[in-house]
N, C-alpha and C positions, 0 to 999 in steps of 0.2 A: 750605655756609652754611645758615642756617635763619631763617625768620620766625616769630614767636610773639607772644601777648598777654602784656601785663605787668599787674601789679596797679595799681590806680589809687588806693588809700588805704593808709595805714600799717597799718591793721588787717588788711586783705587780704594785705599783704606778710607779717605775722607768721603769718597763718594758712597762707600757702602755704609759708613756712619749716618750719612744723610738719609739713606734708604731705610736703615733701622729706624730713625726718627719717624719716617713717615709711616712704615709699618706698624709701629708701636702705638699709634693713635687709634687703632681699631681693635675691637675685642671679637674673639671667635667663640666657638661653642663646644665642640666635641671634647669629651674628657677621656683621659687615659692617664692613670696615676704613675705609672713607671713603664718606660719603653726600652727595649733592648735592641741592639743592631749588631749584625755581623760585619766585623772588620777584618778586611784582606790581611793575610800574614805579612804581605810585603809593605802595608801602610806605614808611613813613617811621620804622618802629620799628628796634630794634637788630638787627645781623647778627653772627652767629658762624660761623666755619669753623675746622676743625683737621685736624690729621694725627695718626692714632694710632700709638703704638708697636706693633712687631710682636707684642708679647706681650700685647696688649690686644684685647678684642673689644667690640662695640657692643651694647648691650642694646636690644630692640624696646620697643613699647608706652609711648612717652614720655607723660607725663601732666602736664596743665596747663601751666605756663611752663617745664618742663624742656626745655632746648635740647639736651641731650645726656646719655646715661647709658651708662657703660662698665664693665667688669670685667677682672680679670686672668686670662688663660688659664693653668691650672696642670694638671699630671697629676692632680689630684683633681677637676678641674673648674673652673668660674667661681669666682674668689674676689674679695672686696672689691667696693666700688662707688665708682665716681667719677661726678660729676655736673657739669653746667654749668647756671647758672642766673642770669639777669640781672634786676635791679630798676631800675625808672624812678625812682629816688630814692637819696640817699645813705644807706643802711642803716647803722645803727649797728653798730660791731664788737662792742660789748658785747652787744646783743640777739641777734646771729648766735651768739657763743660761748655765750651761756646757753642758747638753743634747743637746741644740740647738747650742751652740757654737762649739762642736765637729763636727758637720755637716758642719760648715763654716770654718774649719781649724784653728780655734782659739786655742791657747795654754790654759792650765787650768786656769779658772776664779776663783780667790779667793775672799776673802770679799773686800780686798783693790781695786782690779780691777772692782769689781762689783759696788763700789761707783763711779767709774769714768764713768761708762756707763748706770747708772740707776738715776732716779729722782722719787720723789713723785709728781703725777699729781692729782689735785682735779677736779673731774668731777661730776657736780651736788653736791649731799651732800656726796659723797663717795670719798675715796681716793685710788688711784691705783698706785702700784709700776710699773714704767715705764722703761723697759730695752731694749736698741737698740744694736743690734750685727751685725757687718758687715762681709762680706766673706772675710777672709785672705788666704784662701786656694788656690786661683786662681788668677792669675795676671789679672787686669782689670775687675773682676767680680763686679758687682754692686748689687748682691743679699744681701738682708737685712732681719733680722728678728727683729720685734717689738713685745715685750712681755707686756702685761697688766695683772698684777696679783692683785686680790682683796681678802681680808682675812674677814671672817665674821663667828663669833662663832666657831673658830677652823678650819674651812675649808677653803680651797683655790680655788678660780676660776681663771682658766687660760685663757686667750684670746690671742693666737698667731696670728700675721700677717705676712706672709711670702711673699716676692715678690721683685721686682726691687726697687732699692733705691727710684727712681723719683716717681714710682707708689705710694709707701708708703708715700712720702712727700704729693703728690696730694690728697690722701685720708685719711690724717691723721684727718682732721676735721670731715670727715664721721665716721671714726673709733670712734673718741670722741662721736660723736652723737650717734652711735650704742651703746656704753657702757652706756651712760646716759639713753637710752632707756630701758635697761635690768631690769628686775625685779627678783631679786635673793632671794630664800628662803632656809635658811639652812636646813639640814636634823634634824628631830626631834628625834635623837638618841644621846646617849653618844658619844663624840669624843675621840678616843684613842690618847694616846701620840705618837709621831713620833718615829719610832724605830732608833736606832743608824746606821751609815752608815756601810756597809757590809765591813768586814776586807778582805784582801786578802786570796785566798784558802790555806788550809793546804797542805803540801807536799803530804800527803797521806790522801784519803778520803775514808772512809768506805762505802759511798753510790755510789762509782764507778764514781766519778766526774774525769775529765782528770787531768794529772799532766803533767809537761813539764820541759825541761832543756834549759837553755839560754847560748848561747856562751859567753866567758868571756869578750869580748870586747864590749858587748852591755852595756849600762848604764842604770841602773834601775832608773826610774822617778816616781813620786808620783801616787799611786793608788787612787781611789775614790770610791764613792758608785755605779758608773757605770762601772769602769775598775777596775777588779780584779788583773791585772797586767799591767804594763806600762813600755816601754823600748824605748831607743833612740839610734840609730847607726848614727855616723857622720864619715866624712872623713876630710882630710886636706884642703879641698876647701869650707868648711862651708855648704857641702851638708848634708842633714839630711833624716833619715827614722824613721818613728814612728810605733812601734809595740804594739799592745794591745790585751789583753784577756778579754772578756766580756761574761756575761751569763745571760739569761733571761727566765722566765717560757714560754712555748708554742714557736710559730715559729715567733714571733714578727713581724707579718704583711706578712710573707711568703718570699720565696727566691726572688721572681720578685722584690718585693718592697726593700728588703735589697740591691740587686745588684744594682738596679737603684739609690739608695741613695749613695752607694760607688762610682759608676761611676761619679755621679755629683760632687763628692769631687775632682777628677781629671780631670774634665772638658769635660766628655764625655756625650752625650745625652743619656736620658733614652731609653730602647728597650722594645719591646713587648715580650710576653711569648715565641713565636716561635723563637725569635732571641736569646734567653739566651744561646744556646748551643756554640755560639761563645766565650763565656767568661767562661763557666762553664764545668768541666770534673769530673768524678767520681774518688775518691781516697779512700784509706783505712788508717784509723788511729787507731792504737792499736786494729786491727782486728774488726773495726766498719767502716761501710759504711759512707763516708763523701762526701762533694763536695768541689772542689778547684776552685777559681775564680781568673782569671788572666786578667788584663787589662793594656794597656799603653796609657796615654794621651800624649799630647805634651811635657809636663815637668815632669809630675809625673806618677808613676806606683802603681798599686794595685796588691797584693797577699793576699788572704784570704782563710781561710778554715772555712766551716760550719759543725758543728758536732751536732747531736741530741742525748742526752743521758738522758734516763727516762723522756721524755717530757719536757726536757730543751734544749735551743739552746745555743751552745758554738760558739763564733767567735773569731778566731785567726787572726788577720788583720795586714799586714805591708804596710805602704803607705809612699810615698815620692818621692825624686828625682830619676828620671828614670834611669840615667847613674849609681848612687850608687846602686839602686836596681838591675840592670842588672848584675853589678859585683858581688853583693853578691849572687844572685842566680847561677851565673856561678862558683863560688868557690864551692857552695854547690853540684852542678851537677858534678864538676871535682871530688870532694871528693867521691861522690857516685859511680861514675865509677871507680874510684881507688880501692874502697872497693870491 
């Protein structure tokens, strides 16, 4: 069993979901089949315990509200990533699916699309919402996310399994056995109602939040609780670029985790801290120090700015067709040189 702190606001919940997406992209090594923890008698929060399948190992160095983190033991080393994460509110399935779907190049998932990729699976005496998301961002990719959500007394328990499609298929019975073995106790506190989705930011913010101007030919697309602004750029050849503005409390896993997550979206392997400099350079945004991330994959490119304002991370990210991005940046540079 384990005790842990939970997010107290909806925005913290979304930020922690993002951090989980970052953290679950990496595999760890140390193994320990079952761990036990002392829980103070006055503790009133959620508790979870489990039994691991023999083929699974436990990852060390849990971060934030992650109650557990595991991998599949293979002849090639640890593979895949399985997590346990509780939320002290009824988190929207659409929000959860979109947070992971964004990392796999999926278009926005609405209620109708969610129905097509989800089902209710009865495991033991409990019912889990079963959501399967495939990687649409990279041609030939077999990366898959399998999400199991369990709701109990207003709280949500999220069990993500990220890995290769075949690995998840092979381990699906073990995943079900693991879920059946879990003992879940809801927190002994009153549950707050879920806050509404965050609206797009106002044009002027008295607290110093960034504002921006968008080129006329960029097409505005739907914002969401994760995306404060979202735009699409296209050409006559059906090539597309996606531009998003997001903001979260804290550093959301740190620069390395964020950059590696974005590199994965355009088919580039993760790097170590010492190699970050090949993708990152300092820039100034509105007299504030920021970081510019530039990377080119085989077919897609990434341009992103990372800005910290009053302990919040702001991400301005452009991804998509490499040639279209190159042309767009070339026009911008020519205009800047002319000015």
